C-alpha positions as CSV (number, residue, x, y, z in Angstrom):
1,X,0.0,0.0,0.0
2,X,1.3,3.4,-1.0
3,X,0.9,6.0,1.8
4,X,0.9,9.7,0.8
5,X,2.0,12.3,3.3
6,X,0.3,15.6,3.1
7,X,2.7,18.5,3.1
8,X,1.5,21.8,4.5
9,X,0.6,24.0,1.4
10,X,2.9,26.8,2.5
11,X,5.8,24.7,3.7
12,X,9.1,26.5,3.2
13,X,7.6,29.9,2.3
14,X,8.6,33.1,4.0
15,X,5.7,35.5,4.2
16,X,5.6,39.1,5.4
17,X,2.2,39.8,7.1
18,X,1.3,43.4,7.8
19,X,-1.8,44.5,9.9
20,X,-2.1,47.3,12.4
21,X,-4.5,45.2,14.6
22,X,-2.5,43.0,16.9
23,X,-5.2,40.4,17.2
24,X,-5.7,40.1,13.5
25,X,-2.0,40.0,12.9
26,X,-1.7,37.2,15.4
27,X,-4.6,35.3,13.8
28,X,-3.0,35.6,10.4
29,X,0.4,34.6,11.6
30,X,-1.0,31.5,13.4
31,X,-3.0,30.5,10.3
32,X,0.0,30.9,8.0
33,X,2.4,29.1,10.4
34,X,-0.1,26.2,10.7
35,X,0.3,25.7,6.9
36,X,4.1,25.6,7.1
37,X,5.0,29.2,6.4
38,X,7.6,31.2,8.3
39,X,5.9,34.5,9.0
40,X,7.5,37.9,9.7
41,X,4.7,40.0,11.2
42,X,4.6,43.8,11.3
43,X,2.0,46.1,12.9
44,X,2.8,49.1,10.7
45,X,3.8,50.0,7.2
46,X,7.0,51.6,8.5
47,X,8.1,48.4,10.3
48,X,7.2,46.4,7.1
49,X,9.2,48.7,4.9
50,X,12.3,48.2,7.1
51,X,11.9,44.4,6.6
52,X,11.6,45.0,2.8
53,X,14.8,47.1,2.6
54,X,16.8,44.8,4.9
55,X,17.2,42.3,2.2
56,X,15.2,39.6,3.9
57,X,14.3,36.7,1.5
58,X,10.6,36.6,1.1
59,X,8.3,34.6,-1.1
60,X,5.1,36.7,-0.7
61,X,3.5,39.3,1.4
62,X,0.0,40.1,2.8
63,X,-0.8,43.8,3.4
64,X,-3.8,45.3,5.2
65,X,-5.0,48.2,3.3
66,X,-6.4,50.5,6.0
67,X,-3.6,51.3,8.5
68,X,-2.9,54.6,10.3
69,X,0.0,56.7,9.2
70,X,0.7,54.8,6.0
71,X,-1.8,52.6,4.3
72,X,-1.2,49.4,2.4
73,X,-1.5,51.2,-0.9
74,X,1.3,53.6,0.0
75,X,3.5,50.8,1.3
76,X,3.1,48.9,-1.9
77,X,4.0,51.9,-3.9
78,X,7.2,52.2,-1.9
79,X,7.9,48.5,-2.4
80,X,7.4,48.7,-6.2
81,X,9.7,51.7,-6.5
82,X,12.3,49.7,-4.5
83,X,11.9,46.8,-6.8
84,X,12.5,49.0,-9.8
85,X,16.1,49.4,-8.5
86,X,16.4,45.7,-7.9
87,X,15.8,42.6,-9.9
88,X,12.6,40.7,-8.8
89,X,9.0,41.1,-7.9
90,X,7.5,40.2,-4.5
91,X,3.9,38.9,-4.9
92,X,1.7,40.9,-2.5
93,X,-2.0,40.2,-1.5
94,X,-4.2,43.1,-0.4
95,X,-6.5,42.4,2.5
96,X,-9.3,44.8,3.3
97,X,-12.6,45.1,5.0
98,X,-13.6,47.8,2.5
99,X,-15.3,45.6,0.0
100,X,-16.1,47.7,-3.1
101,X,-15.4,47.4,-6.7
102,X,-13.6,50.7,-6.4
103,X,-11.2,49.4,-3.8
104,X,-10.5,46.3,-5.8
105,X,-9.7,48.5,-8.8
106,X,-7.4,50.7,-6.7
107,X,-5.5,47.8,-5.4
108,X,-5.0,46.2,-8.8
109,X,-4.0,49.7,-10.2
110,X,-1.5,50.1,-7.3
111,X,0.2,46.9,-8.3
112,X,-1.2,44.3,-5.9
113,X,-1.0,40.8,-7.3
114,X,-4.3,39.8,-5.7
115,X,-7.1,41.3,-3.6
116,X,-9.0,39.5,-0.8
117,X,-11.8,40.8,1.4
118,X,-12.0,40.4,5.2
119,X,-13.0,38.2,6.7
120,X,-10.8,36.1,4.5
121,X,-11.4,32.4,3.9
122,X,-8.2,30.7,5.1
123,X,-8.2,28.1,2.2
124,X,-8.5,30.9,-0.4
125,X,-5.7,32.8,1.1
126,X,-3.4,29.7,1.2
127,X,-4.3,28.9,-2.4
128,X,-3.6,32.5,-3.6
129,X,-0.3,32.6,-1.7
130,X,0.9,29.3,-3.1
131,X,-0.1,30.1,-6.6
132,X,1.5,33.6,-6.5
133,X,4.7,32.2,-5.0
134,X,5.2,29.7,-7.7
135,X,5.1,32.6,-10.2
136,X,7.7,34.5,-8.2
């Protein structure tokens, strides 16, 4: 009898998770880690940008859109400008509770690779991250 071993879908991935709500960031971190990912969690766009410029090797990122001081759209703009000076593209998923067609358009226009509304279905998030990372 052949036995198959299920590997966690995000095994080996390094993911940057950014959300200004500590409880939501913790939940997101736990969900991703349970699927095998190594997660770097940040509660602000400023802290996330420091990770991005540090040269950390990342496979994907998840940015909350609505954060004080600097929102996810602005953070993504800074990341994409940074990428234009380097080789490579980090896949980034937008997470937002503001579910409107305008917000989805704004996220895509800003350069997000995918858009998901909160509350996010964990299986959908895992699938999107795995698919985007394989394109990376």
